[in-house]
GUVOLO-621227 format. One line per 10 residues: number of its first residue (from 1); their letters; for each residue x, y, z of C-alpha. Coordinates in nm, 4 decimals. Layout:
NUM) a) X/Y/Z  ...
This chain:
1) mkklqylfda) 11.4492/11.1511/6.6821  11.1278/10.9486/6.7069  10.8334/11.1576/6.8246  10.5683/10.8824/6.8395  10.3339/11.0978/6.6311  10.0726/10.8225/6.6167  10.0172/10.8617/6.9924  9.9641/11.2373/6.9553  9.7189/11.1658/6.6739  9.5345/10.9154/6.8930
11) nkawadsvke) 9.5243/11.1674/7.1768  9.3727/11.4336/6.9509  9.1089/11.1907/6.8260  9.0250/11.0884/7.1838  8.9979/11.4499/7.3073  8.7789/11.5414/7.0090  8.5462/11.2466/7.0737  8.5109/11.3386/7.4410  8.4301/11.7025/7.3527  8.1808/11.5905/7.0931
21) kdpdfftrls) 7.9877/11.3950/7.3562  8.0322/11.6529/7.6337  8.1609/11.9968/7.5189  8.2250/12.1162/7.8771  8.4003/11.8009/8.0039  8.7569/11.9317/8.0039  8.6509/12.2724/8.1377  8.4897/12.1046/8.4388  8.7789/11.8637/8.4794  9.0377/12.1426/8.4857
31) qqqapeylwi) 8.8622/12.3305/8.7664  8.8853/12.0703/9.0409  8.9922/11.7208/9.1418  8.7552/11.5535/9.3832  8.7564/11.1758/9.3330  8.6136/10.9509/9.6027  8.8605/10.6718/9.5310  9.2337/10.6173/9.5716  9.3470/10.3151/9.3712  9.6695/10.1429/9.4746
41) gcsdsrvpan) 9.7415/9.8960/9.1993  10.0083/9.7114/9.0058  10.2100/9.8818/8.7316  10.1078/9.6058/8.4899  9.9884/9.7669/8.1659  9.6939/9.5255/8.1494  9.5321/9.6659/8.4647  9.4277/10.0290/8.3943  9.2372/10.1553/8.6974  8.9792/10.3850/8.5356
51) qivdlppgev) 8.8959/10.1530/8.2501  8.8232/9.8367/8.4440  8.5731/10.0162/8.6690  8.4437/10.2236/8.3748  8.5036/10.5636/8.5331  8.6105/10.8747/8.3386  8.9195/11.0880/8.4059  8.8955/11.2731/8.7363  8.7117/10.9978/8.9233  9.0054/10.7872/9.0490
61) fvhrnianvv) 9.3304/10.9044/9.2128  9.5922/10.6419/9.1256  9.9196/10.5057/9.2594  10.0799/10.2049/9.0922  10.3932/10.0024/9.1591  10.5251/9.6520/9.0971  10.2918/9.4023/9.2719  10.0784/9.6755/9.4393  10.2972/9.6802/9.7494  10.2404/9.9185/10.0426
71) vhsdlnllsv) 10.5621/9.9831/10.2350  10.5775/10.2202/10.5322  10.9139/10.3568/10.4162  10.7970/10.4316/10.0591  10.7708/10.8112/10.0553  10.6195/10.8093/9.7079  10.3252/10.5952/9.8146  10.2909/10.7726/10.1508  10.2801/11.1110/9.9766  10.0039/10.9902/9.7451
81) lhyavevikv) 9.8109/10.8403/10.0370  9.8515/11.1569/10.2441  9.7361/11.3824/9.9615  9.4402/11.1577/9.8829  9.3235/11.1319/10.2445  9.4126/11.4780/10.3768  9.3582/11.7047/10.0761  9.1256/11.5310/9.8319  8.9347/11.3602/10.1162  8.8789/11.0313/9.9364
91) khvvvcghyg) 8.6284/10.7979/10.0998  8.7684/10.4716/9.9679  9.1204/10.3360/9.9293  9.1234/10.0328/9.6997  9.4239/9.8027/9.6936  9.3832/9.6055/9.3723  9.6096/9.3204/9.2726  9.5654/9.0855/8.9800  9.5998/8.7188/8.9013  9.9035/8.6375/8.6909
101) cggvkaamet) 10.1073/8.9177/8.8517  10.4651/8.9079/8.7229  10.5983/9.0598/9.0447  10.4341/8.7943/9.2597  10.5564/8.5220/9.0241  10.9133/8.6547/9.0430  10.8888/8.6615/9.4234  10.7988/8.2921/9.4199  11.1127/8.2047/9.2244  11.4596/8.1443/9.3648
111) kdhglidnwl) 11.6576/8.2872/9.0732  11.8139/8.6340/9.0707  11.6099/8.9097/8.9028  11.8443/9.1980/8.9828  11.7425/9.5234/9.1510  11.3730/9.4292/9.1625  11.4523/9.1516/9.4129  11.4926/9.4169/9.6830  11.1364/9.5374/9.6210  10.9991/9.1860/9.5931
121) rhvkdvarfh) 11.1310/9.1003/9.9400  10.8003/9.2447/10.0629  10.6040/8.9866/9.8633  10.8409/8.7113/9.9791  10.7572/8.8209/10.3355  10.3873/8.7736/10.2612  10.4638/8.4209/10.1389  10.6612/8.3555/10.4580  10.3755/8.4824/10.6787  10.1376/8.2406/10.5057
131) aeelqtlegv) 10.3772/7.9539/10.4370  10.1585/7.6942/10.6083  9.8585/7.7677/10.3852  10.0631/7.8047/10.0670  10.2388/7.4703/10.1229  9.9034/7.2950/10.0840  9.8721/7.4311/9.7279  10.0682/7.3758/9.4073  10.0992/7.5382/9.0662  9.8452/7.7989/8.9580
141) prfdrlceln) 9.6267/7.7725/9.2725  9.9313/7.8531/9.4866  10.0277/8.1446/9.2592  9.6700/8.2793/9.2609  9.6448/8.2499/9.6387  9.9684/8.4418/9.6917  9.8320/8.7170/9.4643  9.5259/8.7330/9.6925  9.7248/8.7162/10.0172  9.9512/8.9935/9.8936
151) vieqvrnvas) 9.6490/9.2227/9.8468  9.5144/9.1347/10.1921  9.8518/9.2118/10.3504  9.8748/9.5466/10.1713  9.5240/9.6398/10.2884  9.6470/9.5775/10.6419  9.9498/9.7985/10.5750  9.7337/10.0845/10.4456  9.4979/10.0555/10.7414  9.7918/10.0491/10.9834
161) ssivknawqr) 9.9537/10.3619/10.8408  9.9643/10.6761/11.0528  9.7820/10.8625/10.7746  9.4762/10.6385/10.7829  9.4826/10.5981/11.1623  9.4871/10.9760/11.2075  9.1975/11.0124/10.9654  8.9924/10.7602/11.1612  9.0780/10.9361/11.4880  8.9298/11.2533/11.3400
171) gsdlsvhgwi) 8.6156/11.0621/11.2482  8.6775/11.0566/10.8726  8.4497/10.8410/10.6615  8.7236/10.6266/10.5099  8.7314/10.2601/10.4106  9.0143/10.0440/10.2765  8.9226/9.7659/10.0341  9.1072/9.4653/9.8900  9.0198/9.3590/9.5359  9.1777/9.1371/9.2731
181) yninngilkd) 9.1407/9.1544/8.8974  9.1269/8.8611/8.6596  9.3052/8.9488/8.3355  9.1573/8.6403/8.1680  8.7982/8.7648/8.1876  8.8156/9.1309/8.2947  8.6280/9.0693/8.6211  8.7073/9.2172/8.9627  8.6706/9.0080/9.2781  8.6158/9.1531/9.6256
191) lntcvsgfce) 8.8433/8.9760/9.8737  8.6134/9.0755/10.1631  8.8853/9.2664/10.3449  8.7102/9.6009/10.3832  8.8436/9.7931/10.6840  8.6644/10.1033/10.8120  8.8199/10.1521/11.1559  9.0838/10.0394/11.4066  8.8811/9.7486/11.5402  8.8613/9.5834/11.1981
201) ie) 9.2326/9.5754/11.1105  9.2958/9.2207/11.2327
């Protein structure tokens, strides 16, 4: 049986280095969870939420799935969103996609990818909603634009959820943001889709 001992060794070294810099870090961390941010991102291993915004453990509540999709029938995502908004009281929900997304690329193709095609139907729907714009583009620009449009659509889905609508009705200070990450240079881009209330959804 392979135990991946090198990962346990790396974990010990990491924990020791954190304690050396801040002896009480893990004690504080274990007592509460009160991040201001919920990050809804892609499962891609190259897009680690905490690291790319340089925040330590405990500062970002995270949900990740293929192509950062927000579906109103996804109980996993809805449970995370509900807990973040209702219990943790996050102030910001960030939907973050990335250029070069394998899920978006697969959704653009016509070949069969198996089970994942059912999930990627949601991204194909985004492409259908914006077909007129996408038809004016080719190659990488078209791919990049669909990655952006997918984020914008998912921001709309978060903002349209009953969880977020109920929070706004109660007067909660809650904003939904759409960002995209460039794996080639490590830089985040704001897609200027911040929504902070009902009137801004469209």
